[in-house]
C-alpha positions in Angstrom: 97.1 92.4 223.2 99.7 94.9 224.3 102.9 94.0 226.1 103.8 94.6 228.8 100.7 93.0 230.3 100.3 92.3 234.0 99.8 88.6 233.4 102.9 88.1 231.2 106.5 87.8 232.2 109.0 87.8 229.3 112.2 86.0 230.1 115.2 86.7 227.9 117.6 83.8 228.4 121.0 84.7 226.9 122.8 81.6 225.7 125.6 83.4 223.9 127.3 86.7 224.7 127.7 89.5 222.1 131.1 87.9 221.2 129.4 84.5 220.7 131.1 83.2 223.8 129.6 82.2 227.1 127.3 85.1 228.2 128.1 87.2 231.2 126.2 89.4 233.6 127.6 92.4 231.7 126.1 91.0 228.5 122.7 90.7 230.3 122.9 94.3 231.5 123.9 95.5 228.0 121.0 93.5 226.4 118.5 95.0 228.8 119.8 98.5 228.2 119.9 98.1 224.5 116.3 96.9 224.3 115.1 99.3 227.1 113.8 96.3 229.2 112.4 97.0 232.6 111.8 94.2 235.1 108.9 96.2 236.6 107.3 95.8 233.2 107.6 92.0 233.2 111.0 91.7 231.4 113.7 89.6 232.9 117.2 89.0 231.4 119.0 85.9 232.5 122.4 84.4 231.7 122.5 80.7 230.7 124.7 78.5 232.8 127.9 77.1 231.3 126.1 73.8 230.7 123.8 75.5 228.2 126.7 77.0 226.1 127.7 75.0 223.1 127.2 73.9 219.6 123.9 72.0 220.3 122.4 75.1 221.8 122.9 77.0 218.5 120.2 74.8 217.0 117.7 76.2 219.5 118.3 79.8 218.5 116.1 81.8 218.0 113.8 80.4 220.6 110.4 81.3 221.9 108.5 79.2 224.4 105.1 79.8 226.0 104.9 78.5 229.5 101.6 78.7 231.5 101.0 79.7 235.1 101.6 76.1 236.2 105.0 76.2 234.5 103.9 73.7 231.8 105.4 74.2 228.4 102.5 74.9 226.1 104.2 75.9 222.8 107.8 75.5 221.6 108.9 77.7 218.7 112.7 77.2 219.0 115.3 76.8 216.3 115.0 77.0 212.6 112.4 74.2 212.3 110.2 74.7 215.4 107.5 72.4 216.6 105.0 75.2 216.8 104.9 78.3 214.5 105.5 81.5 216.4 103.1 83.6 214.4 100.2 81.2 213.8 100.3 79.1 217.0 102.3 80.6 219.9 101.3 84.2 219.7 97.6 83.6 219.1 97.7 81.1 222.1 99.3 83.8 224.3 96.5 86.2 223.4 93.8 83.6 224.3 95.6 82.8 227.6 95.5 86.4 228.6 91.9 86.9 227.6 90.8 84.1 229.9 92.1 85.9 232.9 
């Protein structure tokens, strides 16, 4: 499976800015530029709201979640002890979801 793929939208949710403070729109623009992300290729960069910023959020980083077309959370690989393994569960499931289309 190659990304970008027409059936996949990758949402980058910034929970911390580059200075480890609350993220800003400028941080999102810098993130997109640094990683050469293009919304036309299915990459969106969002800034977390102030309610998402804090110590408890740090335990969710890094975070990868797979959400299906019906907006159901299928796999959760967030934090240092994720419920689902990124490499053996989440990514293979993404490949299977795309092949079904």
